[in-house]
C-alpha positions in Angstrom: -27.1 -11.6 2.7 -26.3 -8.4 0.9 -27.4 -8.2 -2.6 -25.8 -6.3 -5.5 -27.4 -3.0 -5.7 -26.6 0.2 -7.6 -24.7 2.9 -5.5 -26.7 5.9 -4.3 -27.3 8.3 -6.9 -25.0 11.0 -5.4 -22.1 8.5 -5.9 -22.5 6.8 -8.0 -24.0 7.7 -11.0 -21.1 9.9 -10.9 -19.0 7.9 -13.3 -17.1 11.1 -13.1 -16.6 13.9 -15.5 -14.1 13.0 -18.1 -14.8 9.4 -17.4 -13.1 7.2 -20.1 -10.6 9.9 -20.8 -7.0 9.2 -20.1 -6.2 12.6 -18.7 -3.4 14.9 -19.6 -0.4 16.7 -18.0 -2.1 20.2 -18.3 -2.4 20.6 -14.4 1.3 21.6 -14.1 1.8 25.4 -14.4 3.7 26.1 -17.6 2.3 22.9 -19.3 4.1 19.6 -19.7 7.7 19.6 -18.6 7.3 22.7 -16.3 10.3 23.5 -14.3 12.6 21.6 -16.8 11.3 18.3 -15.6 10.0 15.5 -17.9 6.3 15.8 -18.8 4.2 13.4 -16.5 2.7 10.4 -18.3 -0.4 10.8 -20.5 -1.9 7.7 -19.1 -3.7 9.3 -16.2 -6.3 7.5 -14.1 -7.4 10.3 -11.8 -9.1 13.5 -12.7 -10.3 16.7 -10.8 -11.9 15.8 -7.5 -15.4 14.6 -7.7 -16.0 15.4 -4.0 -18.3 18.3 -3.1 -16.9 21.1 -0.9 -18.2 21.0 2.6 -19.5 17.5 2.4 -17.9 16.3 5.6 -20.0 18.6 7.9 -19.0 19.4 11.5 -15.7 20.8 12.8 -12.9 18.8 11.1 -9.2 19.6 12.1 -6.4 19.2 9.9 -5.5 20.6 6.3 -7.5 19.0 3.4 -5.5 18.7 0.0 -8.3 18.8 -2.5 -7.5 17.2 -5.8 -4.7 15.3 -4.1 -4.9 11.6 -4.8 -2.7 9.0 -3.0 -2.2 5.3 -2.1 -3.5 3.5 -5.2 -3.9 -0.3 -5.5 -4.7 -2.3 -8.6 -6.0 -5.7 -9.7 -6.3 -7.3 -13.2 -9.3 -9.6 -14.2 -8.1 -13.1 -14.3 -9.9 -13.9 -17.5 -9.0 -10.6 -19.3 -5.8 -8.9 -18.0 -6.6 -5.8 -20.0 -9.5 -5.2 -17.7 -8.0 -3.3 -14.8 -9.6 -2.3 -11.4 -8.0 0.4 -9.2 -8.8 2.3 -6.0 -7.2 5.3 -4.2 -7.6 7.9 -1.6 -9.3 11.2 -2.9 -8.6 14.5 -1.1 -5.9 13.5 1.4 -6.0 15.1 4.9 -2.8 16.2 6.6 -3.7 14.2 9.8 -5.2 11.0 8.6 -7.3 9.6 5.9 -9.0 11.3 3.0 -12.5 12.7 2.2 -13.4 9.7 0.1 -12.4 6.6 -1.7 -12.5 6.4 -5.5 -12.4 3.2 -7.7 -11.7 3.2 -11.4 -12.0 0.5 -14.1 -10.2 0.3 -17.5 -11.0 -2.1 -20.3 -7.9 -1.1 -22.3 -5.1 -1.9 -20.2 -4.9 1.5 -18.4 -5.1 3.7 -21.3 -8.5 5.2 -20.3 -10.4 4.9 -17.1 -13.9 5.2 -15.6 -14.2 6.5 -12.1 -16.7 6.2 -9.2 -17.0 7.6 -5.8 -17.5 4.8 -3.1 -20.0 5.5 -0.1 -17.6 4.5 2.7 -17.6 8.0 3.8 -19.9 11.0 3.9 -17.9 12.7 1.0 -18.0 9.5 -0.8 -21.8 9.8 -1.0 -22.9 7.8 2.2 -26.2 9.3 3.6 -26.6 10.1 7.3 -27.2 7.0 9.3 -26.0 4.6 6.5 -23.2 1.9 6.8 -20.7 4.5 5.3 -21.6 7.5 7.5 -18.0 8.3 8.4 -15.9 11.6 8.3 -12.9 9.9 6.5 -11.8 6.8 4.5 -8.4 5.4 3.8 -6.5 2.2 2.9 -8.4 1.1 -0.3 -7.7 -2.4 -1.5 -9.0 -4.3 -4.4 -8.9 -7.8 -5.9 -10.5 -10.1 -8.4 -11.7 -13.7 -7.6 -11.1 -16.4 -10.2 -14.7 -16.1 -11.5 -14.2 -12.3 -12.1 -16.0 -11.1 -9.0 -14.4 -7.9 -7.7 -13.9 -7.1 -4.2 -13.2 -3.7 -2.4 -12.1 -3.0 1.2 -11.4 0.2 3.0 -11.0 1.6 6.5 -13.6 4.2 7.5 -13.4 6.4 10.7 -14.6 9.4 12.5 -12.7 11.4 15.2 -9.1 11.0 16.3 -8.1 7.5 17.5 -8.8 6.7 21.1 -10.5 10.2 21.6 -14.1 10.3 23.1 -16.7 9.5 20.6 -14.2 8.0 17.9 -15.2 5.1 15.8 -13.3 3.0 13.2 -14.8 0.3 10.9 -13.7 -2.0 8.1 -16.1 -2.0 5.2 -16.2 -4.3 2.2 -18.2 -4.4 -1.1 -18.3 -6.7 -4.1 -18.9 -6.3 -7.9 -20.2 -8.5 -10.6 -19.5 -6.1 -13.4 -15.7 -5.6 -13.1 -16.1 -2.7 -10.6 -18.5 -0.4 -12.5 -21.1 -0.9 -9.7 -20.6 -2.0 -6.2 -22.9 -3.6 -3.6 -23.8 -1.6 -0.4 -20.9 -1.8 1.9 -20.9 -4.5 4.6 -19.4 -3.8 8.0 -16.8 -6.4 8.9 -15.9 -4.7 12.3 -16.8 -1.4 14.0 -15.2 -0.3 17.2 -15.4 2.8 19.4 -12.8 4.8 21.1 -11.2 1.9 22.9 -9.8 0.4 19.7 -8.4 1.5 16.4 -8.6 -0.8 13.4 -5.9 -0.1 10.7 -4.1 -1.1 7.6 -6.3 -3.6 5.8 -6.1 -5.8 2.8 -8.6 -8.0 1.0 -7.8 -11.2 -1.0 -9.8 -13.4 -3.2 -8.8 -17.0 -3.1 -7.2 -17.9 -6.5 -8.0 -21.6 -6.0 -11.6 -21.2 -4.9 -13.9 -18.3 -5.7 -16.1 -18.9 -2.9 -13.5 -17.7 -0.3 -12.4 -14.1 0.3 -10.2 -13.1 3.2 -10.1 -9.6 4.9 -7.2 -8.8 7.3 -6.0 -5.9 9.4 -4.6 -5.0 12.8 -6.6 -3.8 15.8 -4.8 -1.6 18.3 -5.8 -1.1 21.8 -4.8 1.8 24.0 -1.6 0.3 25.2 -0.4 -0.5 21.6 -1.3 -4.2 21.5 -2.2 -5.0 18.0 -3.5 -8.7 17.1 -4.2 -9.4 13.4 -7.9 -9.9 12.6 -9.6 -11.8 10.0 -13.0 -11.8 8.5 -13.8 -14.5 6.0 -16.4 -14.9 3.4 -17.4 -18.4 2.0 -19.8 -17.1 -0.6 -17.7 -14.7 -2.7 -18.4 -11.7 -0.6 -22.2 -11.9 -0.4 -21.9 -12.3 3.5 -19.0 -12.5 6.1 -18.2 -14.4 9.1 -17.6 -12.4 12.3 -14.1 -10.9 12.6 -11.8 -12.7 14.9 -8.1 -12.6 16.1 -6.1 -15.1 14.1 -2.5 -14.1 15.2 -1.6 -12.5 18.5 1.9 -11.4 18.6 3.9 -11.9 21.8 7.2 -10.6 23.1 8.8 -9.5 26.4 7.1 -6.2 25.9 4.1 -4.8 24.0 3.6 -6.3 20.5 1.5 -5.4 17.6 1.1 -6.2 13.9 0.7 -3.9 10.9 0.6 -4.5 7.2 -1.2 -7.8 7.2 -2.0 -9.3 3.8 -2.9 -12.7 2.7 -1.8 -14.4 -0.5 -2.7 -17.8 -1.8 -0.2 -20.3 -3.1 -1.8 -21.4 -6.4 0.5 -24.3 -7.6 2.7 -27.2 -6.4 2.3 -29.2 -3.2 1.2 -26.2 -1.2 -1.6 -25.1 -3.6 -4.4 -23.5 -1.6 -2.3 -22.7 1.4 -2.8 -19.1 2.7 0.1 -17.1 3.7 -0.3 -13.9 5.6 2.5 -11.5 5.9 3.0 -8.8 8.6 5.3 -6.6 10.4 5.5 -7.3 14.1 6.5 -4.3 16.3 7.8 -5.2 19.7 8.5 -2.6 22.4 10.6 -3.3 25.4 11.8 -0.7 27.9 10.6 2.1 25.5 12.5 0.8 22.5 10.8 -0.5 19.4 12.1 -3.0 17.0 10.3 -4.6 14.0 10.5 -7.8 12.0 8.7 -9.3 9.0 6.8 -12.4 9.6 4.3 -14.8 8.1 1.6 -17.3 9.3 0.1 -20.1 7.3 -3.2 -21.7 7.2 -3.8 -25.0 5.4 -7.6 -25.0 5.9 -8.9 -21.7 4.4 -8.2 -19.6 7.3 -9.9 -21.7 10.1 -6.6 -22.3 11.9 -3.2 -20.8 11.5 0.3 -22.2 12.2 2.8 -20.7 14.4 4.7 -17.7 12.9 7.9 -17.8 10.8 10.0 -14.8 10.9 11.6 -13.8 7.5 14.0 -11.2 8.9 14.4 -8.2 11.0 13.1 -5.0 9.4 15.6 -2.2 9.9 14.2 0.7 8.0 15.4 4.2 8.8 13.0 6.0 6.3 13.6 8.5 3.4 14.1 12.2 3.6 15.6 15.0 1.6 19.4 15.1 2.7 19.5 18.9 2.0 16.4 20.2 3.7 15.9 17.4 6.2 12.2 17.1 5.0 10.9 13.8 5.8 9.1 11.5 3.3 6.3 9.5 4.7 6.9 6.2 3.0 6.2 2.5 3.4 9.0 2.0 5.8 7.2 -0.5 8.1 5.1 -2.4 5.5 6.2 -5.5 3.7 5.0 -6.4 0.2 4.4 -10.0 -0.8 3.7 -11.9 -4.1 2.9 -15.5 -4.8 4.5 -16.7 -7.9 2.7 -19.0 -10.6 5.1 -21.9 -9.7 4.1 -21.8 -6.0 7.1 -19.7 -4.7 6.7 -16.6 -2.6 8.6 -13.3 -2.5 8.6 -10.6 0.1 10.2 -7.2 -0.2 10.5 -4.2 2.3 12.6 -1.1 3.0 15.8 -1.8 5.0 18.9 0.2 6.1 21.1 -2.9 6.9 23.0 -2.7 3.7 24.5 0.8 4.3 24.8 0.4 8.1 21.7 2.5 8.5 22.7 5.4 6.3 20.0 5.0 3.6 17.2 2.5 3.1 17.5 -0.1 0.2 14.8 -2.4 -1.2 15.3 -5.8 0.6 14.0 -9.0 -1.0 13.7 -12.5 0.4 12.3 -15.7 -1.4 10.7 -18.9 -0.1 10.4 -22.2 -2.2 8.8 -24.3 0.6 5.5 -22.5 1.1 6.9 -19.9 3.6 8.5 -22.4 6.0 11.9 -21.0 5.3 13.3 -17.8 3.7 16.5 -16.8 2.0 18.8 -14.1 3.6 17.7 -10.7 2.4 19.4 -9.1 -0.5 19.4 -5.4 -1.6 17.9 -5.2 -5.1 17.7 -1.5 -6.0 20.5 -0.4 -8.3 21.9 2.6 -6.6 23.2 1.9 -3.1 24.0 5.4 -2.0 20.6 7.0 -2.3 17.3 6.3 -0.3 15.0 3.8 -2.0 11.5 3.4 -0.7 7.9 2.0 -0.9 8.3 -1.3 -2.8 5.4 -3.0 -4.5 5.8 -6.6 -5.6 4.1 -8.5 -8.6 5.1 -11.8 -10.4 4.2 -11.9 -14.0 2.4 -15.1 -15.4 5.6 -16.3 -16.8 7.5 -16.1 -13.5 9.2 -12.7 -14.0 9.4 -10.8 -10.7 8.6 -7.1 -10.8 9.3 -4.6 -7.9 8.1 -1.1 -8.3 9.9 1.5 -6.0 10.9 5.2 -5.7 14.4 6.6 -5.1 16.0 10.0 -4.8 19.1 9.5 -7.1 18.2 12.6 -9.2 17.7 14.9 -6.2 20.2 17.9 -5.9 21.4 20.3 -3.3 18.4 22.7 -4.0 16.3 22.6 -1.0 13.3 24.1 -2.9 12.8 20.8 -4.9 12.9 17.2 -4.0 13.5 15.1 -7.2 12.3 11.5 -7.3 12.1 8.8 -9.8 10.0 5.7 -10.2 11.7 2.4 -11.2 10.6 -1.1 -12.0 13.2 -4.0 -11.1 12.7 -7.3 -12.9 14.4 -10.6 -12.2 13.8 -14.4 -12.8 16.2 -15.7 -10.0 16.3 -12.8 -7.4 20.0 -12.4 -8.0 20.2 -10.7 -11.4 18.1 -7.6 -11.8 17.2 -5.3 -14.7 16.3 -1.7 -13.9 13.6 0.2 -16.0 12.7 3.8 -15.5 8.9 4.1 -15.0 9.2 7.9 -14.9 11.2 10.7 -13.5 12.4 12.8 -12.1 9.4 14.5 -10.7 9.2 17.0 -7.7 7.9 15.5 -4.6 7.8 19.0 -2.8 4.2 19.6 -3.7 2.9 16.2 -2.4 0.5 16.3 0.5 2.2 16.8 3.8 0.9 14.0 6.1 3.7 14.0 8.7 6.1 13.8 5.7 5.6 14.2 1.9 3.1 11.5 1.1 2.3 9.6 -2.1 1.0 6.6 -0.2 2.0 3.6 2.0 1.8 1.4 -1.2 1.3 1.6 -5.0 -0.1 -0.7 -7.4 1.5 -3.2 -9.9 -0.1 -5.8 -12.3 0.7 -7.3 -15.6 -0.8 -8.4 -19.0 1.3 -10.6 -21.2 4.8 -9.2 -21.3 3.8 -5.7 -20.1 4.1 -4.5 -16.5 1.4 -2.1 -15.6 2.2 0.2 -12.6 -0.5 2.3 -11.0 1.4 4.9 -9.0 1.1 8.4 -7.6 3.5 11.3 -8.8 3.3 14.9 -7.6 3.0 17.9 -9.8 4.2 21.5 -9.3 0.6 22.8 -8.9 -0.4 23.3 -5.2 -4.1 23.3 -6.3 -3.6 19.7 -7.9 -0.7 18.3 -6.0 -0.7 14.6 -7.0 -2.4 12.3 -9.6 -2.6 8.6 -10.3 -0.9 7.4 -13.4 -1.0 4.1 -15.3 1.9 4.0 -17.5 2.9 0.6 -19.4 6.4 -0.6 -18.9 8.2 -2.6 -21.7 11.3 -4.1 -19.8 12.6 -5.9 -23.0 12.8 -2.7 -25.0 14.3 -0.7 -22.1 17.1 -3.4 -21.5 17.9 -3.3 -25.3 18.1 0.5 -25.1 20.3 0.5 -22.0 22.7 -2.5 -21.6 23.9 -1.1 -18.4 20.5 -1.6 -16.7 21.4 -5.0 -15.3 23.0 -5.3 -11.9 23.5 -8.0 -9.1 21.6 -8.0 -5.8 23.8 -7.0 -2.8 24.3 -8.9 0.3 24.8 -7.3 3.8 28.3 -6.4 4.6 29.5 -9.1 7.0 31.9 -6.8 8.8 30.5 -6.0 12.4 29.5 -2.4 13.1 31.3 -0.6 15.8 29.6 0.1 19.1 28.8 3.7 18.3 27.6 3.1 14.8 25.5 0.1 16.0 23.8 2.3 18.5 23.1 5.0 16.1 21.5 2.5 13.7 19.4 1.1 16.4 18.3 4.5 17.4 17.5 5.4 13.8 15.4 2.2 13.3 13.5 2.8 16.6 12.8 6.4 15.4 11.5 5.2 12.1 9.0 2.9 13.8 7.9 5.7 16.0 7.4 8.2 13.1 5.5 5.6 11.1 3.2 4.6 13.9 2.7 8.3 15.1 1.5 9.0 11.5 -1.0 6.2 11.9 -2.0 6.8 15.6 -1.0 10.1 17.2 0.3 9.4 20.8 1.2 5.9 20.0 4.7 6.3 21.4 3.7 7.6 24.8 1.0 5.0 25.2 3.4 2.1 24.2 6.3 3.5 26.4 4.1 3.8 29.4 2.8 0.2 28.9 6.0 -1.6 28.1 7.9 -3.3 30.8 
């Protein structure tokens, strides 16, 4: 049993300088609005890096982007939605992971934040030989249980995947004070060079505070990647041994990625667990992916056969002028459980433009995940890449989808202008679009095999207000990105812009010609390869060699 204890002093009395301040836009050369762009939001969650230079030790490859924060996630306290919890990667590396993970808490709905380093890496404050003694950390995830217990999970690793001496581990902590202090991390799994553990999420059971579920994929050298589950039955004080709970199969080599559990909180399916994932199948060297779910009716002890929502046919986003790739969430689905017991899933998909650009695809289930509607494209502008969706359903049933797109981009190859948008709907068919912020210039974002803001972002709500937690890039190469927490009033925005509403789009029923169909298939295969190579260098060669 792991009792709650204060974080080591190096961490973690570091409630970082400026703690409680909301930040400013002063990091951009020339001040707010530099380069003629709108000033970035004043509600800023991140500050200058708290990580000490040289903390990693040893010979570390890659470029480190100090002061670059990416990939935030957020949760709202179930008893006080103005109390928010966030986590993100701090000081991203070009070739995988970050120097540390940071958590932050807000008691005023995201106006001000108090930050802490987390000892899941050496630069996060872990001492030599401790649980968190790793070179890098990534994939931060947070959640609240219904009793207010907070939970945190991260991936920690040292060395390149499948290289001699490499290790990867999934770590979890709990907090009973809303995330201001955390228990010493517990290791859920730790593997050497034969495996790589990846892309985790942690979920507290909204119907029973005792149960917490941690899920991820575990790749072997051949590219096989079952989904693993570690379960806690005492609100994160201890954890059962990790085990495989879904083993994907196909005619070739199969793996999962992007596993995440949600809990149905109402209706006849109340208490049922639904785990969403992307399954990647590689046959004869060609990789295809699809979005699937598995269900558990006994708190994760057993799991039913998979149900596949739809093929995932993303092609990935890039700057049309320069060809520069964006490292987006192209192979990762996002899921939300609605208060009425319904389920929503969204992902990037190129099917609505015959593979020319990705749209935000959405599907809905009203029977606990047993069946799903045909996917519809919900982003407003069909002709520009839309990417990295994040789903959340408000307490009154209003669905929100946060995403980026490139509609503001120009032919100027020295800039890459992006906007952040919030889409809202009650029925999944009629949508209202609200600008969260933009445009901002992505060109200064960390290059991690593509300009990188994160595989996911955060989205919560309080009352009628949606509260995104998202990364946007600056024009300062010494402070490339920050995490912002704007508040979005969709009612006011709709009143101000009566043209903000639009209808979701179905796929064009006309069949593609052979040449275009082949091009589309090649593009989706290439997008899968790019996404997995970012995560596991050498993935394509290993899978190609192993696939029949």
